[in-house]
C-alpha positions in Angstrom: -15.7 -21.2 0.6 -12.5 -19.5 1.6 -12.9 -16.0 3.2 -9.8 -13.8 3.8 -9.2 -10.7 5.8 -6.1 -8.7 5.4 -5.0 -6.0 7.9 -2.0 -4.2 6.5 0.2 -1.2 7.0 3.6 -0.3 5.6 5.4 -2.7 8.0 3.5 -5.9 7.8 0.3 -7.6 6.8 -1.7 -9.9 9.0 -3.7 -12.4 6.9 -6.7 -14.3 8.4 -8.3 -17.0 6.4 -11.4 -19.0 7.2 -11.9 -22.1 5.2 -14.9 -24.0 6.4 -14.2 -24.6 10.1 -10.4 -24.0 9.9 -9.0 -20.6 10.5 -5.4 -19.5 10.0 -3.4 -16.3 10.8 -0.1 -15.5 9.4 2.1 -12.5 8.9 3.8 -11.2 5.8 6.6 -8.7 6.3 6.7 -5.8 3.9 10.5 -5.2 3.9 9.9 -1.5 3.2 12.8 0.8 4.0 11.8 3.7 6.2 13.4 6.8 4.8 14.2 9.7 6.9 15.6 12.5 4.8 18.2 14.6 6.5 18.6 18.1 5.4 19.2 21.6 6.6 22.3 23.2 7.9 25.4 21.0 8.3 26.8 23.5 10.9 25.4 25.6 13.7 26.6 28.8 12.1 24.3 30.9 9.9 25.1 30.6 6.2 26.9 27.3 6.6 26.8 24.5 4.1 23.4 23.0 3.4 22.3 19.6 2.2 19.8 19.3 -0.6 17.1 16.7 0.1 15.9 14.7 -2.8 12.4 13.7 -1.7 11.4 12.5 -5.1 14.1 9.9 -5.0 12.9 8.5 -1.7 9.2 8.6 -2.7 9.9 6.8 -6.0 11.9 4.0 -4.2 9.1 3.6 -1.6 6.5 3.4 -4.5 8.5 0.5 -6.1 8.8 -1.3 -2.8 5.1 -0.9 -2.1 4.3 -2.4 -5.5 6.5 -5.4 -4.8 4.8 -5.8 -1.3 1.4 -5.6 -2.9 2.3 -8.2 -5.5 3.5 -10.6 -2.8 0.2 -10.1 -0.9 -1.8 -10.7 -4.1 -0.1 -14.1 -4.6 -0.8 -15.0 -1.0 -4.6 -14.5 -1.3 -5.1 -15.4 -4.9 -7.3 -18.5 -4.1 -9.7 -16.6 -1.8 -13.4 -16.5 -2.6 -14.1 -13.3 -0.6 -11.6 -10.6 0.5 -11.9 -7.8 3.1 -9.0 -5.3 3.5 -8.4 -3.4 6.7 -5.7 -0.9 7.7 -4.8 2.5 9.1 -3.9 5.5 6.9 -4.2 4.8 3.2 -2.2 1.7 2.6 -5.4 -0.4 2.5 -6.8 1.8 -0.2 -3.6 1.7 -2.2 -3.6 -2.1 -2.1 -7.2 -2.1 -3.2 -6.4 0.2 -6.1 -3.4 -2.0 -7.1 -5.7 -5.0 -7.2 -8.1 -3.1 -9.5 -5.2 -2.2 -11.8 -3.1 -5.3 -11.9 -5.2 -8.2 -10.5 -8.7 -7.9 -11.8 -9.8 -11.4 -10.8 -9.0 -10.6 -7.2 -10.5 -7.1 -7.3 -13.9 -8.6 -8.0 -13.7 -10.6 -4.8 -13.2 -7.5 -2.6 -16.2 -7.2 -0.2 -15.0 -4.2 1.7 -12.1 -1.8 2.5 -12.3 -0.6 6.1 -10.2 1.7 8.3 -8.8 -0.1 11.4 -6.1 1.4 13.6 -4.6 -1.7 15.0 -5.0 -5.4 15.0 -3.9 -8.0 17.6 -3.8 -11.7 17.3 -6.9 -12.0 19.6 
């Protein structure tokens, strides 16, 4: 029986697998770009030129990059018998939802989705 635990955030995923007596730990990088929208006044004078920030463009790009990241993770853990997902914020819940929508066979193996702030190799 192969048990898998995934701790993930937007930067990386740490995947721990236990297969019998053998345990492995490996990291999958997300390759997500971190967007920082710049806006506001382009000059220190009142009424100067202003940049328009297109948040929807950045959010849409991030959404597509997250889907690609989740697809990569799903292929990494596809042969697991049991799966537990950990992570801060809501990335773990988004991954669980993505498995429910796109990877039904994996979603039935989810035993829990837990909040965990950080994870070390220990």
